[in-house]
Residue, then its C-alpha position, 0 to 999 in steps of 0.5 A: x500500500x502507498x499514498x494514493x491519489x484517486x482519479x475522479x470521473x464524471x460518471x457517478x457509477x464508475x469505479x475510481x482509478x488510482x493515478x498515483x501510488x507512492x511510498x515515502x521512507x524518511x530515513x533511507x539515508x540514515x539521518x534526517x530527511x525532509x521531503x516535499x513532493x508534488x502529487x498532481x492537480x486537485x481537479x482530477x484526483x483526491x490524495x490521501x495517506x493510508x498509513x504511517x509507521x516508525x519511531x516518532x519522537x516529537x515535532x520533528x517527525x511528521x507527514x501530511x498530504x495537503x492542497x495548495x491552490x490547485x495542486x496536491x503535495x506531500x510534506x514530511x520530515x524525520x530524524x528517527x529510523x524507519x519513519x514511513x508514510x503510504 
């Protein structure tokens, strides 16, 4: 499983389509890591986090999917081992 952006359709009965499937490991280099990633436009998708795991030790460890203007982004940071978002 990963962070998922689901495409929207104009047909109400159609099943949503996954248009982006991402996983963020914020300790892959063994130190602090900051991520800020573009996920796509807001007009054709909805983006959600489906899970988190790791050793959270305070305000330095976080991950969020957010909308800014007409675009979706992921922003996260961690200085602890094995902090992941999907």
